[in-house]
N, CA and C atoms as a LAMMPS dump frame, in Angstrom:
ITEM: TIMESTEP
0
ITEM: NUMBER OF ATOMS
663
ITEM: BOX BOUNDS ff ff ff
-5.0000000000000000e+02 5.0000000000000000e+02
-5.0000000000000000e+02 5.0000000000000000e+02
-5.0000000000000000e+02 5.0000000000000000e+02
ITEM: ATOMS id mol type element x y z
1 1 1 N -17.242 0.145 -13.236
2 1 2 C -16.745 1.387 -12.612
3 1 3 C -15.212 1.536 -12.503
4 2 1 N -14.729 2.665 -12.327
5 2 2 C -13.405 3.001 -12.525
6 2 3 C -12.478 2.287 -11.34
7 3 1 N -11.395 1.866 -11.849
8 3 2 C -10.388 1.244 -10.757
9 3 3 C -9.056 1.897 -11.018
10 4 1 N -8.368 2.449 -10.114
11 4 2 C -7.017 3.081 -10.15
12 4 3 C -6.189 2.256 -9.187
13 5 1 N -5.128 1.994 -10.026
14 5 2 C -4.001 1.295 -9.091
15 5 3 C -2.841 2.254 -8.933
16 6 1 N -2.406 2.39 -7.724
17 6 2 C -1.21 3.338 -7.437
18 6 3 C -0.295 2.442 -6.66
19 7 1 N 0.913 2.446 -7.294
20 7 2 C 2.148 1.812 -6.556
21 7 3 C 3.317 2.758 -6.343
22 8 1 N 4.242 2.136 -5.569
23 8 2 C 5.427 3.019 -5.36
24 8 3 C 6.058 2.649 -4.118
25 9 1 N 7.345 3.066 -3.973
26 9 2 C 8.119 2.609 -2.712
27 9 3 C 7.674 3.4 -1.449
28 10 1 N 8.18 2.791 -0.31
29 10 2 C 7.871 3.335 0.9
30 10 3 C 8.242 4.913 0.953
31 11 1 N 7.224 5.754 1.616
32 11 2 C 7.465 7.079 1.851
33 11 3 C 7.171 7.994 0.519
34 12 1 N 6.628 7.476 -0.579
35 12 2 C 6.367 8.129 -1.745
36 12 3 C 4.989 9.049 -1.725
37 13 1 N 4.339 8.71 -0.621
38 13 2 C 3.11 9.486 -0.499
39 13 3 C 1.843 8.8 -1.223
40 14 1 N 2.086 7.481 -1.234
41 14 2 C 0.977 6.773 -1.917
42 14 3 C -0.434 6.886 -1.186
43 15 1 N -0.294 6.666 0.218
44 15 2 C -1.572 6.603 1.039
45 15 3 C -2.44 8.011 1.012
46 16 1 N -1.592 9.107 1.173
47 16 2 C -2.411 10.352 1.128
48 16 3 C -2.949 10.64 -0.112
49 17 1 N -2.189 10.374 -1.149
50 17 2 C -2.656 10.744 -2.456
51 17 3 C -3.852 9.82 -2.971
52 18 1 N -3.753 8.448 -2.546
53 18 2 C -4.877 7.611 -3.032
54 18 3 C -6.079 7.79 -2.104
55 19 1 N -6.026 8.309 -0.838
56 19 2 C -7.252 8.539 -0.106
57 19 3 C -7.837 9.705 -0.479
58 20 1 N -7.037 10.702 -0.884
59 20 2 C -7.59 12.066 -1.388
60 20 3 C -8.201 11.913 -2.778
61 21 1 N -7.59 11.196 -3.619
62 21 2 C -7.856 10.772 -4.974
63 21 3 C -9.499 10.13 -4.762
64 22 1 N -9.341 9.18 -3.975
65 22 2 C -10.755 8.508 -3.882
66 22 3 C -11.858 9.282 -3.44
67 23 1 N -11.618 10.317 -2.493
68 23 2 C -12.503 11.249 -1.975
69 23 3 C -12.978 12.168 -3.252
70 24 1 N -12.038 12.577 -3.917
71 24 2 C -12.33 13.508 -5.001
72 24 3 C -13.111 12.864 -6.271
73 25 1 N -12.87 11.627 -6.466
74 25 2 C -13.553 10.87 -7.554
75 25 3 C -14.893 10.03 -6.909
76 26 1 N -15.042 10.065 -5.583
77 26 2 C -16.189 9.399 -5.151
78 26 3 C -16.071 7.786 -5.199
79 27 1 N -14.805 7.425 -4.921
80 27 2 C -14.469 5.976 -5.009
81 27 3 C -14.063 5.322 -3.716
82 28 1 N -14.139 4.152 -3.582
83 28 2 C -13.527 3.511 -2.328
84 28 3 C -12.119 3.595 -2.322
85 29 1 N -11.524 3.444 -1.202
86 29 2 C -10.107 3.421 -1.077
87 29 3 C -9.565 2.148 -0.236
88 30 1 N -8.424 1.713 -0.796
89 30 2 C -7.897 0.493 0.081
90 30 3 C -6.422 0.721 0.001
91 31 1 N -5.853 0.666 1.323
92 31 2 C -4.461 0.614 1.512
93 31 3 C -4.015 -0.734 1.887
94 32 1 N -3.612 -1.431 0.753
95 32 2 C -3.275 -2.91 0.904
96 32 3 C -2.127 -3.084 1.848
97 33 1 N -1.238 -2.117 1.89
98 33 2 C 0.001 -2.175 2.884
99 33 3 C -0.754 -2.554 4.31
100 34 1 N -1.91 -1.948 4.729
101 34 2 C -2.518 -2.016 6.003
102 34 3 C -2.948 -3.396 6.137
103 35 1 N -3.177 -4.134 5.125
104 35 2 C -3.488 -5.685 5.228
105 35 3 C -2.346 -6.433 5.752
106 36 1 N -1.268 -6.111 5.003
107 36 2 C 0.028 -6.86 5.579
108 36 3 C 0.393 -6.404 6.795
109 37 1 N 0.302 -5.22 7.235
110 37 2 C 0.558 -4.65 8.522
111 37 3 C -0.362 -5.395 9.654
112 38 1 N -1.585 -5.5 9.373
113 38 2 C -2.603 -6.215 10.321
114 38 3 C -2.084 -7.675 10.487
115 39 1 N -1.722 -8.289 9.45
116 39 2 C -1.267 -9.694 9.563
117 39 3 C -0.104 -9.653 10.441
118 40 1 N 0.921 -8.824 10.265
119 40 2 C 2.17 -8.874 11.038
120 40 3 C 1.823 -8.42 12.436
121 41 1 N 0.921 -7.523 12.677
122 41 2 C 0.618 -7.201 14.094
123 41 3 C -0.143 -8.486 14.819
124 42 1 N -1.101 -9.052 14.127
125 42 2 C -1.739 -10.192 14.604
126 42 3 C -0.646 -11.412 15.011
127 43 1 N 0.188 -11.621 14.101
128 43 2 C 1.22 -12.68 14.321
129 43 3 C 1.99 -12.283 15.597
130 44 1 N 2.491 -11.08 15.595
131 44 2 C 3.214 -10.536 16.814
132 44 3 C 2.468 -10.757 18.003
133 45 1 N 1.139 -10.407 18.044
134 45 2 C 0.323 -10.331 19.172
135 45 3 C 0.129 -11.843 19.67
136 46 1 N 0.098 -12.953 18.666
137 46 2 C -0.06 -14.301 19.065
138 46 3 C 1.406 -15.029 19.428
139 47 1 N 2.274 -14.344 19.136
140 47 2 C 3.682 -14.847 19.45
141 47 3 C 4.181 -15.735 18.284
142 48 1 N 3.722 -15.486 17.109
143 48 2 C 4.074 -16.517 15.925
144 48 3 C 5.658 -16.366 15.556
145 49 1 N 6.159 -17.221 15.133
146 49 2 C 7.502 -17.193 14.549
147 49 3 C 7.321 -16.565 13.042
148 50 1 N 7.864 -15.338 12.927
149 50 2 C 7.58 -14.616 11.607
150 50 3 C 8.31 -15.36 10.44
151 51 1 N 9.02 -16.378 10.854
152 51 2 C 9.707 -17.094 9.737
153 51 3 C 9.039 -18.364 9.339
154 52 1 N 7.91 -18.626 9.981
155 52 2 C 7.003 -19.642 9.801
156 52 3 C 5.917 -19.511 8.794
157 53 1 N 6.258 -19.622 7.465
158 53 2 C 5.273 -19.354 6.432
159 53 3 C 4.044 -19.998 6.577
160 54 1 N 4.056 -21.269 6.881
161 54 2 C 2.866 -22.052 7.082
162 54 3 C 1.787 -21.446 8.075
163 55 1 N 2.466 -21.091 9.258
164 55 2 C 1.794 -20.569 10.476
165 55 3 C 1.163 -19.084 9.951
166 56 1 N 1.833 -18.367 9.271
167 56 2 C 1.321 -17.112 8.729
168 56 3 C 0.249 -17.2 7.809
169 57 1 N 0.255 -18.246 7.049
170 57 2 C -0.835 -18.376 6.035
171 57 3 C -2.173 -18.909 6.63
172 58 1 N -2.038 -19.844 7.764
173 58 2 C -2.996 -20.175 8.443
174 58 3 C -3.694 -19.078 9.176
175 59 1 N -2.929 -18.28 9.762
176 59 2 C -3.414 -17.125 10.476
177 59 3 C -4.062 -16.243 9.389
178 60 1 N -3.529 -15.813 8.348
179 60 2 C -4.209 -15.016 7.378
180 60 3 C -5.598 -15.735 6.83
181 61 1 N -5.615 -16.861 6.797
182 61 2 C -6.893 -17.601 6.416
183 61 3 C -7.96 -17.227 7.4
184 62 1 N -7.685 -16.834 8.729
185 62 2 C -8.58 -16.615 9.728
186 62 3 C -8.93 -15.271 9.722
187 63 1 N -8.329 -14.271 8.945
188 63 2 C -8.488 -13.018 9.116
189 63 3 C -9.55 -12.51 8.002
190 64 1 N -10.671 -11.829 8.518
191 64 2 C -11.541 -11.264 7.497
192 64 3 C -11.379 -9.796 7.336
193 65 1 N -11.104 -9.363 6.077
194 65 2 C -10.964 -7.927 5.73
195 65 3 C -12.248 -7.453 5.014
196 66 1 N -12.578 -6.236 5.175
197 66 2 C -13.579 -5.734 4.527
198 66 3 C -13.649 -4.143 4.524
199 67 1 N -14.035 -3.398 3.492
200 67 2 C -14.234 -1.994 3.438
201 67 3 C -15.583 -1.747 3.816
202 68 1 N -15.736 -0.827 4.915
203 68 2 C -17.135 -0.209 5.219
204 68 3 C -17.192 1.169 5.125
205 69 1 N -18.335 1.845 4.863
206 69 2 C -18.349 3.124 4.633
207 69 3 C -17.469 3.673 3.637
208 70 1 N -17.117 2.834 2.578
209 70 2 C -16.376 3.163 1.567
210 70 3 C -14.942 3.124 1.725
211 71 1 N -14.295 3.518 2.755
212 71 2 C -12.775 3.346 2.882
213 71 3 C -12.357 2.836 4.304
214 72 1 N -13.141 2.578 5.157
215 72 2 C -12.67 2.103 6.497
216 72 3 C -12.353 0.521 6.395
217 73 1 N -11.229 0.263 6.51
218 73 2 C -10.807 -1.24 6.445
219 73 3 C -10.958 -1.641 7.888
220 74 1 N -11.621 -2.889 7.88
221 74 2 C -11.907 -3.613 9.09
222 74 3 C -11.393 -4.827 9.127
223 75 1 N -10.923 -5.343 10.339
224 75 2 C -10.46 -6.747 10.506
225 75 3 C -11.381 -7.485 11.353
226 76 1 N -11.844 -8.523 10.969
227 76 2 C -12.87 -9.343 11.687
228 76 3 C -14.048 -8.579 12.316
229 77 1 N -14.509 -7.593 11.583
230 77 2 C -15.57 -6.825 11.842
231 77 3 C -15.301 -5.456 12.69
232 78 1 N -14.041 -5.291 13.041
233 78 2 C -13.509 -4.097 13.871
234 78 3 C -12.566 -3.225 13.092
235 79 1 N -12.677 -1.872 13.34
236 79 2 C -11.686 -1.095 12.566
237 79 3 C -10.289 -1.316 13.034
238 80 1 N -9.456 -1.299 12.183
239 80 2 C -7.931 -1.605 12.547
240 80 3 C -7.433 -0.504 13.528
241 81 1 N -6.572 -1.21 14.484
242 81 2 C -6.073 -0.414 15.387
243 81 3 C -4.719 0.446 14.795
244 82 1 N -4.329 1.488 15.494
245 82 2 C -3.173 2.178 15.264
246 82 3 C -1.797 1.354 15.397
247 83 1 N -2.041 0.153 16.14
248 83 2 C -0.914 -0.599 16.399
249 83 3 C -0.474 -1.141 15.155
250 84 1 N -0.928 -1.08 14.083
251 84 2 C -0.369 -1.63 12.846
252 84 3 C 0.652 -0.636 12.153
253 85 1 N 0.626 0.53 12.96
254 85 2 C 1.646 1.544 12.301
255 85 3 C 2.751 1.783 13.336
256 86 1 N 2.85 0.806 14.42
257 86 2 C 4.009 0.932 15.368
258 86 3 C 5.176 0.69 14.777
259 87 1 N 6.245 1.316 15.378
260 87 2 C 7.637 0.924 14.879
261 87 3 C 8.083 -0.662 14.752
262 88 1 N 7.408 -1.411 15.639
263 88 2 C 7.804 -2.874 15.635
264 88 3 C 7.214 -3.639 14.328
265 89 1 N 5.997 -3.084 14.102
266 89 2 C 5.263 -3.617 12.886
267 89 3 C 6.108 -3.217 11.633
268 90 1 N 6.367 -1.923 11.635
269 90 2 C 7.25 -1.282 10.475
270 90 3 C 8.41 -2.047 10.215
271 91 1 N 9.054 -2.609 11.174
272 91 2 C 10.335 -3.396 11.239
273 91 3 C 10.132 -4.686 10.731
274 92 1 N 8.964 -5.353 10.871
275 92 2 C 8.901 -6.785 10.691
276 92 3 C 8.063 -6.879 9.475
277 93 1 N 7.248 -6.096 8.836
278 93 2 C 6.103 -6.269 7.905
279 93 3 C 6.752 -6.743 6.579
280 94 1 N 7.879 -6.216 6.186
281 94 2 C 8.624 -6.648 5.058
282 94 3 C 8.841 -8.237 5.027
283 95 1 N 9.417 -8.744 6.246
284 95 2 C 9.617 -10.075 6.252
285 95 3 C 8.395 -10.884 6.008
286 96 1 N 7.309 -10.478 6.734
287 96 2 C 5.966 -11.263 6.414
288 96 3 C 5.516 -11.252 5.021
289 97 1 N 5.68 -10.078 4.365
290 97 2 C 5.139 -9.84 2.871
291 97 3 C 6.111 -10.545 1.931
292 98 1 N 7.023 -11.137 2.248
293 98 2 C 7.931 -11.542 1.206
294 98 3 C 7.672 -13.148 0.821
295 99 1 N 6.888 -13.821 1.721
296 99 2 C 6.546 -15.101 1.491
297 99 3 C 5.344 -15.133 0.462
298 100 1 N 5.614 -16.128 -0.578
299 100 2 C 4.933 -16.295 -1.688
300 100 3 C 3.481 -16.806 -1.579
301 101 1 N 3.35 -17.575 -0.548
302 101 2 C 2.141 -18.119 -0.205
303 101 3 C 1.124 -17.191 0.44
304 102 1 N 1.76 -16.455 1.331
305 102 2 C 1.114 -15.255 2.112
306 102 3 C 0.668 -14.277 0.995
307 103 1 N 1.393 -13.972 0.175
308 103 2 C 1.166 -12.952 -1.01
309 103 3 C 0.059 -13.531 -1.817
310 104 1 N 0.07 -14.675 -2.192
311 104 2 C -0.84 -15.321 -2.938
312 104 3 C -2.313 -15.189 -2.435
313 105 1 N -2.398 -15.529 -1.122
314 105 2 C -3.743 -15.476 -0.339
315 105 3 C -4.206 -13.928 -0.261
316 106 1 N -3.2 -13.162 0.192
317 106 2 C -3.482 -11.678 0.365
318 106 3 C -3.988 -11.011 -0.789
319 107 1 N -3.201 -11.375 -2.014
320 107 2 C -3.834 -10.912 -3.32
321 107 3 C -5.268 -11.268 -3.485
322 108 1 N -5.559 -12.493 -3.225
323 108 2 C -6.901 -13.045 -3.467
324 108 3 C -7.924 -12.218 -2.64
325 109 1 N -7.464 -11.967 -1.384
326 109 2 C -8.428 -11.193 -0.487
327 109 3 C -8.582 -9.682 -1.145
328 110 1 N -7.469 -9.146 -1.564
329 110 2 C -7.545 -7.828 -2.187
330 110 3 C -8.41 -7.73 -3.444
331 111 1 N -8.27 -8.779 -4.246
332 111 2 C -9.035 -8.784 -5.593
333 111 3 C -10.483 -8.939 -5.048
334 112 1 N -10.849 -9.715 -4.036
335 112 2 C -12.27 -9.91 -3.694
336 112 3 C -12.861 -8.461 -3.219
337 113 1 N -11.935 -7.628 -2.564
338 113 2 C -12.491 -6.36 -2.128
339 113 3 C -12.757 -5.599 -3.434
340 114 1 N -11.763 -5.713 -4.34
341 114 2 C -11.887 -4.864 -5.527
342 114 3 C -12.931 -5.178 -6.66
343 115 1 N -13.572 -6.473 -6.38
344 115 2 C -14.634 -6.944 -7.328
345 115 3 C -15.635 -5.737 -7.497
346 116 1 N -16.095 -5.507 -8.774
347 116 2 C -16.914 -4.408 -9.147
348 116 3 C -16.221 -3.126 -9.364
349 117 1 N -15.107 -2.947 -9.096
350 117 2 C -14.412 -1.679 -9.338
351 117 3 C -14.847 -0.452 -8.431
352 118 1 N -14.739 0.734 -8.809
353 118 2 C -15.118 1.821 -8.04
354 118 3 C -14.176 2.035 -6.925
355 119 1 N -12.897 1.764 -7.101
356 119 2 C -11.942 1.79 -6.124
357 119 3 C -10.549 2.4 -6.477
358 120 1 N -9.987 2.853 -5.544
359 120 2 C -8.558 3.326 -5.653
360 120 3 C -7.652 2.611 -4.596
361 121 1 N -6.892 1.724 -5.389
362 121 2 C -6.061 0.814 -4.37
363 121 3 C -4.574 1.058 -4.615
364 122 1 N -3.889 1.134 -3.417
365 122 2 C -2.417 1.472 -3.341
366 122 3 C -1.671 0.615 -2.741
367 123 1 N -0.451 0.239 -3.162
368 123 2 C 0.508 -0.728 -2.533
369 123 3 C 1.761 -0.736 -3.385
370 124 1 N 2.284 -2.177 -3.59
371 124 2 C 3.422 -2.203 -4.384
372 124 3 C 3.304 -3.15 -5.509
373 125 1 N 2.291 -3.935 -5.592
374 125 2 C 1.951 -4.842 -6.543
375 125 3 C 0.672 -4.771 -7.189
376 126 1 N 0.093 -3.568 -7.072
377 126 2 C -1.386 -3.295 -7.471
378 126 3 C -1.522 -3.343 -8.961
379 127 1 N -0.691 -2.664 -9.703
380 127 2 C -0.673 -2.632 -11.269
381 127 3 C -0.165 -3.93 -11.817
382 128 1 N 0.504 -4.652 -11.164
383 128 2 C 1.16 -5.875 -11.625
384 128 3 C 0.52 -7.09 -11.483
385 129 1 N 0.026 -7.076 -10.142
386 129 2 C -0.633 -8.44 -9.702
387 129 3 C -1.983 -8.35 -9.249
388 130 1 N -2.42 -7.418 -8.383
389 130 2 C -3.793 -7.335 -7.69
390 130 3 C -4.688 -6.728 -8.862
391 131 1 N -4.573 -5.711 -9.537
392 131 2 C -5.347 -5.095 -10.595
393 131 3 C -4.736 -4.905 -11.85
394 132 1 N -4.301 -6.004 -12.503
395 132 2 C -3.525 -5.647 -13.843
396 132 3 C -4.226 -5.17 -14.868
397 133 1 N -5.662 -5.355 -14.862
398 133 2 C -6.338 -4.777 -15.76
399 133 3 C -6.994 -3.359 -15.694
400 134 1 N -6.53 -2.67 -14.473
401 134 2 C -7.126 -1.539 -14.143
402 134 3 C -6.691 -0.409 -15.222
403 135 1 N -7.689 0.294 -15.622
404 135 2 C -7.522 1.331 -16.691
405 135 3 C -6.613 2.444 -16.5
406 136 1 N -6.352 2.812 -15.124
407 136 2 C -5.541 3.757 -14.634
408 136 3 C -4.503 3.286 -13.721
409 137 1 N -3.159 3.251 -14.072
410 137 2 C -2.088 2.751 -13.189
411 137 3 C -1.016 3.905 -13.07
412 138 1 N -0.688 4.051 -11.903
413 138 2 C 0.106 5.258 -11.482
414 138 3 C 1.261 4.618 -10.689
415 139 1 N 2.562 5.158 -10.957
416 139 2 C 3.683 4.744 -10.237
417 139 3 C 4.246 5.993 -9.632
418 140 1 N 4.157 6.07 -8.192
419 140 2 C 4.487 7.291 -7.587
420 140 3 C 6.002 7.135 -7.048
421 141 1 N 6.749 8.05 -7.19
422 141 2 C 8.222 7.935 -6.828
423 141 3 C 8.758 9.308 -6.222
424 142 1 N 9.797 9.281 -5.462
425 142 2 C 10.469 10.441 -5.021
426 142 3 C 11.623 10.13 -4.629
427 143 1 N 12.629 11.15 -4.359
428 143 2 C 14.097 10.758 -4.044
429 143 3 C 14.099 10.187 -2.576
430 144 1 N 15.17 9.56 -2.356
431 144 2 C 15.367 8.906 -1.109
432 144 3 C 15.327 9.8 0.028
433 145 1 N 15.912 10.878 0.067
434 145 2 C 15.814 11.906 1.126
435 145 3 C 14.441 12.393 1.563
436 146 1 N 13.731 12.64 0.325
437 146 2 C 12.455 13.303 0.69
438 146 3 C 11.489 12.298 1.159
439 147 1 N 11.724 10.924 0.674
440 147 2 C 10.87 9.863 1.167
441 147 3 C 11.067 9.636 2.726
442 148 1 N 12.372 9.668 3.083
443 148 2 C 12.819 9.477 4.506
444 148 3 C 12.032 10.586 5.309
445 149 1 N 12.166 11.841 4.903
446 149 2 C 11.783 12.983 5.6
447 149 3 C 10.242 12.871 5.862
448 150 1 N 9.53 12.446 4.827
449 150 2 C 8.105 12.167 4.992
450 150 3 C 7.677 11.149 5.913
451 151 1 N 8.381 10.1 5.907
452 151 2 C 8.188 8.871 6.798
453 151 3 C 8.441 9.29 8.346
454 152 1 N 9.484 10.225 8.508
455 152 2 C 9.678 10.49 9.828
456 152 3 C 8.547 11.46 10.462
457 153 1 N 8.082 12.393 9.48
458 153 2 C 6.932 13.258 9.82
459 153 3 C 5.757 12.432 10.23
460 154 1 N 5.464 11.323 9.371
461 154 2 C 4.401 10.302 9.771
462 154 3 C 4.614 9.806 11.211
463 155 1 N 5.713 9.282 11.428
464 155 2 C 6.187 8.652 12.781
465 155 3 C 5.766 9.633 13.727
466 156 1 N 6.351 10.845 13.828
467 156 2 C 6.27 11.948 14.636
468 156 3 C 4.747 12.307 14.964
469 157 1 N 3.959 12.11 14.037
470 157 2 C 2.457 12.444 14.162
471 157 3 C 1.843 11.335 14.857
472 158 1 N 2.427 10.204 14.878
473 158 2 C 1.795 9.155 15.769
474 158 3 C 2.524 8.992 16.985
475 159 1 N 3.25 9.945 17.45
476 159 2 C 3.911 9.962 18.81
477 159 3 C 5.401 9.097 18.839
478 160 1 N 5.821 8.898 17.693
479 160 2 C 7.065 7.964 17.652
480 160 3 C 8.194 9.05 17.269
481 161 1 N 9.288 8.628 17.556
482 161 2 C 10.509 9.532 17.009
483 161 3 C 11.797 8.614 16.712
484 162 1 N 12.632 9.178 15.988
485 162 2 C 13.787 8.298 15.55
486 162 3 C 14.643 9.213 14.761
487 163 1 N 16.022 9.115 14.807
488 163 2 C 16.876 10.003 13.946
489 163 3 C 16.582 9.812 12.542
490 164 1 N 16.797 10.95 11.692
491 164 2 C 16.39 10.857 10.187
492 164 3 C 17.175 9.727 9.584
493 165 1 N 18.559 9.743 10.143
494 165 2 C 19.416 8.783 9.506
495 165 3 C 18.966 7.339 9.581
496 166 1 N 18.322 7.022 10.689
497 166 2 C 17.976 5.601 10.994
498 166 3 C 16.513 5.451 10.095
499 167 1 N 15.764 6.465 9.913
500 167 2 C 14.553 6.392 9.019
501 167 3 C 14.972 6.2 7.598
502 168 1 N 15.982 6.88 7.176
503 168 2 C 16.594 6.824 5.873
504 168 3 C 17.158 5.391 5.492
505 169 1 N 17.942 4.702 6.539
506 169 2 C 18.223 3.582 6.462
507 169 3 C 17.214 2.446 6.392
508 170 1 N 16.115 2.66 7.318
509 170 2 C 15.095 1.639 7.18
510 170 3 C 14.255 1.803 5.748
511 171 1 N 14.227 2.926 5.177
512 171 2 C 13.529 3.143 3.874
513 171 3 C 14.272 2.39 2.893
514 172 1 N 15.684 2.565 2.971
515 172 2 C 16.569 1.928 1.9
516 172 3 C 16.547 0.411 2.185
517 173 1 N 16.374 -0.247 3.315
518 173 2 C 16.27 -1.576 3.361
519 173 3 C 14.927 -2.14 2.983
520 174 1 N 13.934 -1.269 3.17
521 174 2 C 12.727 -1.784 2.757
522 174 3 C 12.726 -1.732 1.311
523 175 1 N 13.231 -0.687 0.633
524 175 2 C 13.212 -0.606 -0.814
525 175 3 C 13.917 -1.853 -1.275
526 176 1 N 15.098 -2.18 -0.649
527 176 2 C 15.831 -3.534 -1.274
528 176 3 C 15.064 -4.766 -1.19
529 177 1 N 14.376 -4.914 0.009
530 177 2 C 13.6 -6.093 0.181
531 177 3 C 12.371 -6.186 -0.905
532 178 1 N 11.69 -4.88 -0.957
533 178 2 C 10.527 -4.885 -1.809
534 178 3 C 10.868 -5.126 -3.312
535 179 1 N 12.069 -4.62 -3.691
536 179 2 C 12.474 -4.694 -5.123
537 179 3 C 13.107 -6.041 -5.549
538 180 1 N 13.523 -6.722 -4.553
539 180 2 C 14.34 -7.998 -4.834
540 180 3 C 13.778 -9.286 -4.365
541 181 1 N 12.506 -9.187 -3.639
542 181 2 C 11.842 -10.448 -3.33
543 181 3 C 11.361 -11.187 -4.567
544 182 1 N 11.335 -12.393 -4.45
545 182 2 C 10.824 -13.333 -5.645
546 182 3 C 9.237 -13.183 -5.765
547 183 1 N 8.608 -13.135 -4.799
548 183 2 C 7.155 -12.912 -5.022
549 183 3 C 6.671 -11.567 -5.212
550 184 1 N 6.045 -11.086 -6.337
551 184 2 C 5.391 -10.01 -6.557
552 184 3 C 6.356 -8.727 -6.161
553 185 1 N 7.461 -8.634 -6.743
554 185 2 C 8.373 -7.577 -6.352
555 185 3 C 7.841 -6.094 -6.722
556 186 1 N 8.295 -5.295 -6.034
557 186 2 C 7.978 -3.776 -6.422
558 186 3 C 8.558 -3.535 -7.808
559 187 1 N 7.737 -3.11 -8.674
560 187 2 C 8.072 -2.771 -10.07
561 187 3 C 6.893 -2.079 -10.799
562 188 1 N 7.466 -1.08 -11.599
563 188 2 C 6.388 -0.339 -12.371
564 188 3 C 5.719 -1.323 -13.303
565 189 1 N 4.435 -1.298 -13.541
566 189 2 C 3.665 -2.123 -14.598
567 189 3 C 3.953 -1.261 -15.803
568 190 1 N 4.148 -2.038 -17.012
569 190 2 C 4.653 -1.495 -18.126
570 190 3 C 3.745 -0.314 -18.668
571 191 1 N 2.34 -0.37 -18.414
572 191 2 C 1.319 0.712 -19.002
573 191 3 C 1.148 1.654 -17.912
574 192 1 N 1.91 1.751 -16.719
575 192 2 C 1.764 2.723 -15.653
576 192 3 C 2.49 4.12 -16.062
577 193 1 N 1.833 5.097 -15.431
578 193 2 C 2.318 6.471 -15.644
579 193 3 C 3.371 6.759 -14.465
580 194 1 N 4.493 7.181 -14.557
581 194 2 C 5.291 7.508 -13.479
582 194 3 C 5.06 9.008 -13.206
583 195 1 N 4.915 9.265 -11.79
584 195 2 C 4.816 10.658 -11.385
585 195 3 C 5.937 10.87 -10.256
586 196 1 N 6.846 11.778 -10.698
587 196 2 C 7.824 12.115 -9.559
588 196 3 C 7.354 13.088 -8.637
589 197 1 N 7.154 12.796 -7.401
590 197 2 C 6.418 13.765 -6.534
591 197 3 C 7.326 14.37 -5.514
592 198 1 N 8.565 14.458 -5.823
593 198 2 C 9.756 14.946 -4.819
594 198 3 C 9.401 16.418 -4.694
595 199 1 N 9.027 17.137 -5.514
596 199 2 C 8.853 18.506 -5.34
597 199 3 C 7.357 18.882 -5.391
598 200 1 N 6.356 17.906 -5.406
599 200 2 C 5.083 18.016 -5.68
600 200 3 C 4.322 17.881 -4.305
601 201 1 N 3.239 18.705 -4.069
602 201 2 C 2.306 18.556 -2.845
603 201 3 C 1.546 17.428 -3.106
604 202 1 N 0.723 16.775 -2.116
605 202 2 C -0.235 15.753 -2.423
606 202 3 C -1.291 16.132 -3.262
607 203 1 N -1.91 17.426 -2.968
608 203 2 C -2.842 17.868 -4.016
609 203 3 C -2.523 18.041 -5.355
610 204 1 N -1.281 18.588 -5.584
611 204 2 C -0.746 18.551 -6.902
612 204 3 C -0.679 17.096 -7.717
613 205 1 N -0.187 16.16 -6.881
614 205 2 C -0.25 14.796 -7.497
615 205 3 C -1.594 14.389 -7.804
616 206 1 N -2.491 14.503 -6.784
617 206 2 C -3.889 14.215 -7.038
618 206 3 C -4.477 14.959 -8.344
619 207 1 N -4.27 16.024 -8.547
620 207 2 C -4.793 16.78 -9.624
621 207 3 C -4.147 16.21 -10.931
622 208 1 N -2.954 15.955 -10.927
623 208 2 C -2.166 15.312 -12.06
624 208 3 C -2.927 13.961 -12.502
625 209 1 N -3.208 13.19 -11.438
626 209 2 C -3.748 11.896 -11.723
627 209 3 C -5.324 12.156 -12.224
628 210 1 N -6.084 13.114 -11.749
629 210 2 C -7.189 13.516 -12.177
630 210 3 C -7.182 13.929 -13.707
631 211 1 N -6.304 14.602 -14.079
632 211 2 C -6.064 14.862 -15.416
633 211 3 C -5.954 13.573 -16.383
634 212 1 N -5.176 12.748 -15.742
635 212 2 C -4.787 11.362 -16.565
636 212 3 C -6.296 10.515 -16.533
637 213 1 N -7.02 10.715 -15.589
638 213 2 C -8.312 9.977 -15.636
639 213 3 C -9.221 10.439 -16.68
640 214 1 N -9.163 11.962 -16.837
641 214 2 C -10.06 12.611 -17.754
642 214 3 C -9.548 12.398 -19.192
643 215 1 N -8.241 12.372 -19.295
644 215 2 C -7.709 11.991 -20.661
645 215 3 C -8.031 10.529 -20.996
646 216 1 N -8.026 9.593 -20.095
647 216 2 C -8.371 8.268 -20.393
648 216 3 C -10.011 8.184 -20.892
649 217 1 N -10.809 8.987 -20.161
650 217 2 C -12.128 8.901 -20.244
651 217 3 C -12.383 9.477 -21.743
652 218 1 N -11.826 10.619 -22.143
653 218 2 C -11.921 11.233 -23.338
654 218 3 C -11.503 10.325 -24.491
655 219 1 N -10.378 9.595 -24.156
656 219 2 C -9.781 8.661 -25.265
657 219 3 C -10.815 7.578 -25.557
658 220 1 N -11.652 7.194 -24.446
659 220 2 C -12.546 6.12 -24.701
660 220 3 C -13.778 6.419 -25.364
661 221 1 N -14.097 7.691 -25.517
662 221 2 C -15.274 8.146 -26.182
663 221 3 C -15.456 7.892 -27.723
């Protein structure tokens, strides 16, 4: 079955596009960033030192992730709490995600979920590490100001607020951490198609990807 890998930096619209695309194509949807957020949230809840790589790996080993009803990501049998989207988690998740042993185990969990295909998966290392054999790979990007604006809108929708300048700075810091970390850095897969969505609506991006899927299907006939 079809697998679609969508990567890109923070605020590029990956989640909205991937979720909508999965619905259009009748596929499952997985936000891999939510898994790193869930680990970070659980570590904070348990008072773990986020610099302790071994403790984080042990904790991650205890966490069971699954997709139910197609696209509902659960943690140990329960739907994920909105707490994983809190500003505190936002601030700390990149620190947790930079450890190589954490990423290795997380990738294994993501690959297990992806077994059998029929999935749209989005993150920062999907086309390069998690699903390198996916027939459709997309790299979404947008200019820095637009990504900061979108992230602020997301925060406001969840009842949080912050100056746009602070959000822009956090986006820049996240970009730097994601692209320079040693383990699975954010980068475009060699065979991925880049879509600059600065001036595109989510629906326009989805339709562009659907065209790519159709072209791939025709080329395979």
